[in-house]
Structure formats: structure tokens, C-alpha cells
Legacy VTK file of the C-alpha trace (Angstrom):
# vtk DataFile Version 3.0
C-alpha trace
ASCII
DATASET POLYDATA
POINTS 359 float
-27.210 4.644 -12.538
-26.028 8.168 -13.200
-27.843 8.676 -16.435
-30.734 7.273 -14.763
-30.813 10.092 -11.954
-30.065 12.654 -14.324
-33.324 11.497 -16.428
-35.181 12.025 -13.548
-33.857 15.329 -12.198
-35.242 16.355 -15.696
-38.339 13.987 -16.107
-39.755 14.651 -12.729
-39.784 18.693 -12.984
-41.210 18.917 -16.588
-43.840 16.486 -15.616
-44.922 18.475 -12.712
-44.555 21.856 -15.010
-46.948 20.076 -18.028
-49.426 18.301 -15.588
-50.291 21.724 -13.556
-49.954 23.735 -16.908
-52.463 21.516 -18.626
-54.857 20.963 -15.728
-54.559 25.023 -15.297
-55.482 25.462 -19.110
-58.595 23.008 -18.367
-59.611 25.127 -15.232
-59.545 28.682 -17.536
-61.428 26.912 -20.160
-64.199 26.171 -17.963
-64.267 29.649 -16.169
-62.956 28.700 -12.911
-59.846 30.355 -12.756
-58.730 33.785 -14.619
-55.707 33.980 -17.163
-53.927 35.833 -14.758
-54.496 33.377 -12.020
-53.152 30.647 -14.226
-49.568 32.541 -14.994
-49.753 32.892 -11.110
-49.685 29.076 -10.482
-47.283 28.160 -14.043
-44.684 31.018 -11.800
-44.766 28.952 -8.385
-44.546 25.821 -10.355
-41.107 27.092 -11.642
-39.991 28.274 -8.519
-40.610 24.716 -7.178
-38.610 23.178 -9.825
-35.367 24.483 -8.323
-35.959 23.100 -4.676
-37.472 19.732 -6.342
-34.144 19.435 -8.046
-32.061 19.874 -4.871
-34.309 16.935 -3.005
-33.384 15.016 -5.853
-29.841 15.664 -5.493
-29.863 14.720 -1.880
-31.563 11.430 -2.404
-28.538 10.554 -4.774
-26.069 11.724 -2.462
-27.336 10.036 0.242
-27.821 6.311 -1.631
-24.076 6.711 -2.285
-22.822 7.938 0.643
-24.655 5.309 3.254
-22.900 2.386 2.163
-19.551 4.422 2.296
-20.435 5.412 6.011
-21.205 1.891 6.870
-18.151 0.502 5.792
-16.092 2.990 7.423
-18.259 2.772 10.362
-17.099 -0.931 10.169
-13.437 -0.356 9.809
-13.358 2.471 12.658
-15.021 0.035 14.823
-12.592 -2.889 14.622
-10.789 -3.494 17.740
-8.136 -6.107 18.425
-8.611 -8.640 20.758
-6.649 -8.073 24.317
-4.090 -10.958 25.118
-4.986 -13.400 27.358
-3.772 -14.366 30.341
-1.490 -17.187 29.151
-0.250 -14.703 26.628
3.273 -14.333 25.927
4.592 -10.859 27.780
6.093 -7.870 25.850
9.375 -8.257 28.154
10.632 -6.970 31.237
8.683 -3.491 31.459
6.816 -4.028 28.475
9.684 -3.865 26.045
9.860 -4.604 22.658
10.207 -8.163 22.065
13.727 -9.117 20.394
14.967 -12.173 18.149
14.226 -13.676 15.118
11.441 -13.302 12.876
9.561 -16.463 11.879
6.451 -17.541 9.844
4.901 -21.009 10.915
2.991 -20.763 7.786
5.875 -20.895 5.184
8.781 -21.916 7.461
10.407 -18.319 6.749
13.249 -17.607 8.939
14.648 -14.128 9.178
17.489 -14.007 11.755
17.669 -10.865 14.311
19.617 -8.079 12.733
20.244 -9.544 8.815
18.648 -8.261 6.087
16.587 -11.506 4.522
15.572 -10.834 0.930
12.066 -12.932 0.220
10.958 -14.139 -3.198
7.886 -15.586 -3.922
6.473 -16.151 -7.280
2.822 -15.452 -6.464
2.410 -11.395 -6.043
-0.733 -12.547 -3.630
1.061 -14.748 -1.476
4.001 -11.945 -0.778
1.049 -9.442 -0.059
-0.288 -12.092 2.614
2.968 -13.020 3.952
4.129 -9.050 4.951
0.563 -8.868 6.827
1.232 -11.925 8.383
4.772 -10.531 9.545
3.378 -7.274 10.558
0.638 -9.152 12.641
-2.008 -8.327 10.388
-3.093 -11.800 9.820
-6.421 -11.766 8.167
-9.224 -13.285 9.953
-11.644 -15.195 7.500
-14.000 -17.681 8.549
-14.132 -19.473 6.198
-10.800 -20.000 5.971
-8.378 -22.433 7.921
-6.465 -20.504 10.615
-3.317 -18.994 9.733
-0.913 -19.171 12.815
0.738 -16.148 13.739
4.225 -14.631 13.136
6.515 -15.346 15.725
8.832 -12.440 17.023
12.034 -13.914 19.634
9.516 -16.658 20.222
6.625 -14.497 21.091
3.088 -14.888 19.102
2.318 -11.023 17.689
-1.698 -11.635 17.995
-0.997 -12.212 21.375
0.581 -8.912 22.020
-0.424 -6.035 22.852
-1.376 -3.822 19.358
1.042 -0.860 20.805
4.180 -2.896 21.417
3.624 -5.338 17.774
3.403 -1.570 16.233
6.716 -0.521 18.207
8.317 -3.673 17.195
7.292 -4.092 13.684
6.816 -2.053 10.588
5.371 -2.762 7.390
5.215 -0.915 4.085
3.295 -2.394 1.541
3.060 -2.142 -2.321
1.135 0.848 -2.604
2.147 3.071 0.507
0.280 6.065 1.161
1.523 9.498 1.455
-0.657 12.211 3.495
-0.834 15.625 2.355
1.778 17.977 4.137
5.164 18.989 4.247
8.225 16.903 3.702
9.127 17.683 7.129
5.506 16.546 8.368
6.173 13.246 6.167
8.968 12.398 8.291
7.907 13.433 11.806
6.991 9.855 12.347
7.817 7.779 15.715
11.198 6.690 15.685
14.286 5.954 17.843
16.161 8.959 16.469
19.046 6.651 15.330
18.263 8.161 11.701
17.944 11.513 10.531
15.477 12.584 8.050
18.622 13.518 5.773
20.480 10.477 6.542
16.885 8.630 5.220
16.476 10.505 2.171
20.014 9.884 1.325
19.851 6.237 1.771
16.277 6.417 -0.304
18.185 8.434 -3.395
15.623 11.340 -3.254
17.907 14.041 -4.391
15.955 14.109 -7.242
12.997 14.632 -5.236
14.251 17.027 -3.415
15.153 19.232 -6.402
11.360 18.726 -7.412
10.454 19.848 -4.605
12.513 23.066 -4.130
11.026 24.234 -7.823
8.019 23.655 -6.763
8.222 25.215 -3.163
6.382 28.495 -2.560
8.782 29.691 -0.251
11.645 32.633 -1.047
14.244 30.267 -0.248
12.704 27.144 -2.002
13.265 24.828 1.117
11.982 21.438 -0.170
11.593 20.584 3.258
8.706 23.179 3.923
7.141 21.863 0.154
3.808 20.877 0.732
3.270 17.401 -0.834
-0.496 17.045 -2.688
-3.059 14.192 -0.893
-1.370 10.749 -1.730
1.368 12.469 -3.191
-0.353 12.763 -6.574
2.380 15.787 -7.505
4.638 13.172 -7.764
5.410 10.236 -9.991
5.580 6.599 -8.390
8.803 6.039 -8.254
9.613 9.214 -6.247
6.456 8.368 -3.585
7.999 4.872 -3.053
11.278 6.505 -2.281
9.800 9.429 -0.150
7.704 6.171 1.804
10.914 4.094 1.905
12.482 7.373 3.699
9.876 7.439 6.410
10.228 3.834 6.865
13.857 4.158 7.520
13.266 7.362 9.890
11.278 5.335 11.837
13.681 2.837 12.130
11.945 0.056 13.732
13.286 -2.799 15.046
12.153 -5.034 12.527
11.197 -3.707 8.934
9.216 -5.240 6.312
9.179 -3.964 2.719
6.921 -5.271 0.444
8.156 -4.503 -3.451
10.133 -0.992 -2.247
11.914 -0.436 -5.586
8.995 -1.470 -8.460
8.634 1.668 -9.833
12.045 3.110 -9.796
14.535 2.678 -12.995
17.490 0.102 -12.421
19.878 3.232 -12.393
18.592 4.286 -9.082
17.478 0.642 -7.710
21.233 -0.103 -7.370
21.569 2.751 -5.098
19.154 2.408 -3.257
20.119 -1.854 -2.956
23.512 -0.538 -1.481
22.644 2.256 1.111
19.651 0.025 2.240
21.802 -2.497 3.729
23.701 0.130 5.405
21.038 2.193 6.593
19.633 -0.848 8.451
22.844 -2.534 9.549
22.244 -4.036 12.816
18.436 -4.384 12.721
16.237 -7.023 10.675
14.950 -6.355 7.597
13.081 -8.439 5.360
12.445 -7.438 1.867
9.839 -8.771 -0.532
11.115 -8.754 -3.875
12.054 -10.399 -7.482
14.388 -7.191 -7.932
18.105 -9.032 -9.100
19.777 -5.932 -7.753
17.872 -5.775 -4.096
18.347 -9.694 -3.889
22.310 -9.347 -4.629
22.398 -6.875 -1.636
20.622 -9.056 0.764
22.776 -11.172 3.337
20.186 -14.042 3.104
17.913 -15.071 0.452
14.617 -17.038 0.684
12.637 -18.622 -1.787
8.872 -19.388 -1.149
7.418 -22.022 -3.553
4.214 -23.519 -3.356
3.404 -21.513 -0.001
6.486 -22.765 1.915
10.539 -21.823 1.893
11.826 -23.883 -0.674
15.554 -22.744 -0.629
18.224 -20.516 1.340
21.162 -19.084 0.467
22.615 -15.753 -1.340
21.249 -14.567 -4.843
24.276 -16.053 -6.527
24.509 -19.222 -4.684
20.705 -20.145 -5.621
20.951 -18.280 -9.380
23.588 -21.036 -9.539
22.132 -24.751 -8.267
17.904 -23.663 -8.295
15.927 -23.528 -11.273
12.878 -22.639 -9.357
14.519 -19.460 -8.504
16.465 -18.591 -11.720
12.846 -19.143 -13.220
11.190 -16.309 -10.867
14.123 -13.749 -11.055
15.191 -14.093 -14.237
11.951 -14.451 -16.128
13.039 -18.059 -17.768
10.530 -20.417 -18.690
11.069 -24.208 -18.135
11.702 -24.889 -22.057
14.251 -21.800 -22.079
16.421 -23.784 -19.486
16.138 -27.509 -20.733
17.297 -26.227 -23.867
20.219 -24.815 -22.640
21.178 -27.571 -20.215
20.787 -29.499 -22.938
23.452 -27.353 -25.209
26.351 -28.424 -22.759
29.041 -25.764 -22.749
27.429 -23.468 -24.722
24.374 -23.566 -22.046
27.069 -23.187 -19.351
28.414 -19.677 -20.920
24.220 -18.486 -21.416
23.956 -19.246 -17.715
26.961 -17.022 -16.527
25.940 -14.175 -18.560
22.255 -14.481 -17.203
23.909 -14.168 -13.565
25.907 -11.536 -14.604
22.992 -9.687 -15.706
20.971 -10.467 -12.399
LINES 1 360
359 0 1 2 3 4 5 6 7 8 9 10 11 12 13 14 15 16 17 18 19 20 21 22 23 24 25 26 27 28 29 30 31 32 33 34 35 36 37 38 39 40 41 42 43 44 45 46 47 48 49 50 51 52 53 54 55 56 57 58 59 60 61 62 63 64 65 66 67 68 69 70 71 72 73 74 75 76 77 78 79 80 81 82 83 84 85 86 87 88 89 90 91 92 93 94 95 96 97 98 99 100 101 102 103 104 105 106 107 108 109 110 111 112 113 114 115 116 117 118 119 120 121 122 123 124 125 126 127 128 129 130 131 132 133 134 135 136 137 138 139 140 141 142 143 144 145 146 147 148 149 150 151 152 153 154 155 156 157 158 159 160 161 162 163 164 165 166 167 168 169 170 171 172 173 174 175 176 177 178 179 180 181 182 183 184 185 186 187 188 189 190 191 192 193 194 195 196 197 198 199 200 201 202 203 204 205 206 207 208 209 210 211 212 213 214 215 216 217 218 219 220 221 222 223 224 225 226 227 228 229 230 231 232 233 234 235 236 237 238 239 240 241 242 243 244 245 246 247 248 249 250 251 252 253 254 255 256 257 258 259 260 261 262 263 264 265 266 267 268 269 270 271 272 273 274 275 276 277 278 279 280 281 282 283 284 285 286 287 288 289 290 291 292 293 294 295 296 297 298 299 300 301 302 303 304 305 306 307 308 309 310 311 312 313 314 315 316 317 318 319 320 321 322 323 324 325 326 327 328 329 330 331 332 333 334 335 336 337 338 339 340 341 342 343 344 345 346 347 348 349 350 351 352 353 354 355 356 357 358
């Protein structure tokens, strides 16, 4: 498409110039115009070629911008349906509902105040589950209706949008960092229970602060006043993930859903984040969708989602010992390897213990 438009930009002014010059020479040969008039016409055509090329660029920009503008208008025009007259009330005085978080579609239960890890073999299923837990159930007219997640017995899609946003925060796989200073990034609506420095420590952002201090334009090298580029392009993937996690911890919502929050960090950093995350979220409901053994080992409760439903519940070590489906997802052990290990008898038991120690 771009090659065609570029060719047209050169071809049309060239055809106009060739056509006018050819016709002008023909008229000059007949004596109907002088050579000076021909030169004047040629100069006029050369002047017209520049605005003509700009006109083509405008047409090109319009052809690309119009669909984008339509998509943006469609997104901005989305409105959540108001709760009906028989909807569950938000609570006394419009308070945020409290209680267990439950997903009827999979049977997942996240008890209140507990750090629950969820293991899904299908990343797409994990993403859809995170959306439902945040009240973002997709509306597909062709698909069967999916029941809304329940918080304290209240359906999230029947609550006012402001109440849902105050109750549940979802951090997806690819969190967005807007341009601005680090202080502005952490300046989000929050309970005030977790300070910015505490959240940065819990997310193990020490090296990120050092990098921002070195890049700071301030004389004192204050990392909090260092500007972060759009979408955090000046940072690595792991640094962006940790800053996004710190932002979520500062918000301190009653329910926090994290979808693969440490997929881009190394194991050394991940182990420290796992240890600090549980302490930072003490007394709050936290759901972590991950297959990382380090995060799973730090969770109070682990749920395996298999075949679109909750298939097993326990701690990380319990599920490793008793559930081959869980072991296959977490340790990447194939079914053939499992059969071979079990057939090897005592030796297989030793290998399994080795796998558990590594996990």
C-alpha cells in the first residue's frame, strides 16, 4: 500500500508535467503561443507539483486515520449498563463489598484476605479469567453468556462501575506505563496504607531507582523526579513489570488480581518479590495467575484450573506430590517423562524429590 501511494505521488505530477509540456510544444509549433508563454506555463506546472503532492499526502493520511478514529470513537463511546432495580446493593452507604471472590464459570474461590495462586495451562484462559475477576467479562454475542464473578456474593457486573473499580484492581500481562515522572506514576488513588517507598521495596525496584537516578536531569539525581518515556520504553521489560507491580501495591485495593506479574524478571529477583508480596498484601485478597514455582511456593493457597474448571486445591508442595497435571504445568514435565519416572520405582521417587526441590 505504501509503495503504491509513493508511486502515485511521483507519477501524477510527472504525467501532468509531461502532458502540459507536450501540448505546449504542439501549440508553439502551430504558432498559437510563443516560446516565452510555453516557459511560463512550464514554470506554473512546476509550482503546482508541490501542492499536488501535499494533497496526495493528505489523502493518504485520511485513509489511515479514519479507521483509527472510528475505533477510538467506538471505545470512548462504550458505556457500562447501569445496575438494575433488583441488583445487589454496593453496601451500607455505598461501601465497597467485602468477602470471598468467586468465579462461577470455573469454580475458582479466592478467600478474603488470602494470597491465592492460580495455575492455568492455557495462557488465554488465564487472561479471560483475570478479566472476569475484574468485572471485565467480554460481551460476545455469538458466545454463550458467561456468569459474572462474585465478590462477597455480589455480582460484579451488577454493581456500579465506580464501586467495582474501587474493589478490584487487575494488572494484566502487559501493563502500560504512561510518560511522566516516577512520582506521578505512583500517584494513584489509594488507601494510604502502603507508601510509595514500601511498594518499590516490595517490588524489588532498587536497581530501577539506580538507573533512573543516573538518567535524572536533576542535580541531586532524584529518581522520583526522573521522567519515564511513553510506555516505559527507556526501561527493560522486567523493570516495567516491577514498576507496574509497585503501582498496584500503592493502590492497595481490597482485591488485587495479578496476571503473570514476574514473567520478565530473573529467578533471583522473582524469589525476593515472592517473599515480599505476601507481606505487603497481608490481610488483603490477592489472586496471582502464574506458573512460576517461586510465586506458587509463597502462596497460601494454590488452585489448578484444568479443562476450564478448578481441578485441584492445595499448597504448592502438596499439588506437586499428588497431582500429575499440576506437575506437568509447573515443571514442564511431559506425560511420557512422568510414566518413565513412575516405572523406575525408588529411583523415580528420588527424581521426583529433586523436581520438587528445584520447583
